[in-house]
N, C-alpha and C positions, 0 to 999 in steps of 0.2 A: 438697629434692625435692618435698615437699608443696606448698610455695608455687608451684613451677613447674607442678605439675599443676593447681592451682587457677587459675593464670593462663590455662592453655589449656583449661580445662573449659568446657562449654557448658551451664550449668544451665537456661537458658530453653528451649533446644532439647530437653533431656531432659523438661522440664515439658510442652512442646507435644506431643511424641510420646506421652507418658503420657496426657495428656488425650484425644488423638485415639484412642488404643487403648481408652479407656473409653467412647467415644461409639458408640451403635448406628448413627448415621448414617454413620460411617466405613466400616463393613462393608457397609452397604446400598449405598453409592456404589461400593465396590469390586466387589461382586457385579454390580451393574447395568453397570458399565463393562466388566468382563471378559465378561459374558454377551452384551452387545451386540456386542463385538468378535468373539468366536468365532462367534456366530450369523450375523453379516453375512458374515464370511469363509467360513463353512461353506455358506451359501446361494450365494455366488459360485462356490465350487468345484463345488457340485452342478450349478449352471446351466451352467458351462463343460464339465463332464464329460458332461452329458446332451446338450447341443447340438453339441459340437465333438469330443469325444474318446470318445464311447460306443462307436464301432465300432473305434477304435484307441487303447486306453488309453496305449500307449507314446508316442503323439504328445504327451502332456503333458510329456515330458522336454524340458528346454530352455525351458519356458514359465513359469518361476518369476518372471520379471520383473513380470508383471501382478499376481500374488499379493503380491509384495513391495511394489509401488507402492500397492496397495489397503490393505495393512496399515499402511503409513506414513501414508497419507492419513487413515485412521480414527484413528490416534494423534494426528495434528495436530488433527482435529476434536474429539477428547476433551480435548486441552489447551485449546482455545478455549472449550469448554463448561464443563468441570469446574474448571479453575484459577480463573477469576473467582468461581465459587460458593464455593470453599473458601478462597481467599486474601484476598478483599476484606474479610473481617471480622476479620482477624488482630489489628489494632490497635484497631479500633472496638469490638470486644468488650471489650477492656481498658478503654476509655473508658466503655462502658455499665455495666460492673461496678464502676467507680470503683477499678480496680486499677492503672491506668497510673501514677498518682502514686506508688504503692508501688514499682513497678518503677524509677521514676526516683530513688527514695531509696536503692536498692541500689548496689553497686559497678559495676553494668552501665552503660556509657555509652549514649546514644541510638543511636549507630552500631552498637554491639553488639546492642542490642535489635532493631533493624531487621534486621541480618544473621541473627540466630538465628531470627527470625520467618520470614525468607525461606528459610532452610535447613529450617525446619519444614514448608514446603510442597513443597520439592524432593524430600525423602526419600520422601513418599508417591507422587509422580509417578514416581520411579525404580522403585518397586514396580509401578506400572502398566506401565512399559516392560518390566520383567522378565516380565510376564504375556504379552507379545507375542513373547517369544523363541521359543517352539515354532512359531509361525506363520512367523517369519523363517527359522528353521532348515528348515522344510518348503519354503519358497520357494528357499532356497539349495540344498537337496537336489535339487529339480526341475531346477535349472540355469537359466542366463540371468541370474544375479545374481553379480556379482563381489564380492570382499572389500572393495574400495574403496567400492562402492555400499552395502554393508551397514554399514560403519563411518560412511560419510557420512550415511546416513539416521539412524543413532543420534545422531550429532553434531548434526544439524539439529534433532532432537526435543529434545535436552537444552538447546540454546541457546534454542529457542522457549519451552520450559517456564520457563527462567530469565527470559526477557524478559517473558512474560505475568505470572509471579509477581511480578517486580519492579514492574511497572506496578500490579498489584492491591495490593501492599503500600504503594506510594506513595499511591494513592488512599485506602487505609484510614487512612494517617497524616493526610491532608488532611481527610477527611470526619469528621463527628461521629457518624453512624449507619451501620450495616452496609448497609441498602438504598441510601443515598446513595453509599457507596463502590462498591457493585456496579454501579449504573447509570453512575457516573463511569468505572469501568473499561471498561464496554461502549462508552460514547461515545468515549472516547479511543482505545480499540482499533480501533473501526470507522474513526475518522478516520485513524489511522496506516495501516491496511490499505488502505482505498479512497481516501484523500486524494490521493496522487500520481496515481492513474489519473483521478480526477475533475478535478484541476487540469490534467492533460494534455489531457483530452477537451474542456474548455471553453477551451483555449488560454490559460489563465492562466499556466501554467509549462510549459516544454518539457523533456521528458525523452528526446528521441530517439524511437526506435521502441519504445514502452513498452506492455507488457501486464501484467496481474496475474501471469501465469505467469512472466514475466521478473523481476518484483519478488521473488517468493518461490519 
């Protein structure tokens, strides 16, 4: 039984989460992220109420779609900003501290090391997503948001966080320093995001009636 538990244990993930909880930067980033999210949505609601629903507050019922779309868009923006900052140094920091060779000497395979490093970034992002649950619940309560829209938005956020984290971890494995990994992540990410539209615009490759909105 003990050997079975050891086989399915995630020691590197536990180490990553413990180190993150000990860093002051972790809590600063969380506070900034949540504060920016709630402040932006609060200003949006205040502007909508003042300009459109001040004389008839009940008219807000059924208008939760705009609030939901804005919350999801802000979450996407947070993924594209914070994930490269947090994840691009996961393996390069081990190289800079000369501890990567020690990890390779353990029973952990390179695949396991990369996987646990990736999970170490997805867990904090899931906490960021949980912070937006009250806003999504408010949007759902106002109406205009279906259950399929709600779960579809959550699914897209999780998949995007996984993709960006995987790209950042890959760049961190290729690069020798954290700044190099960060800028490599930004460069490849921009190429992936805008590349098809640029190729389509200059007639290098045809994608039919393509827009950035249709891509993502």
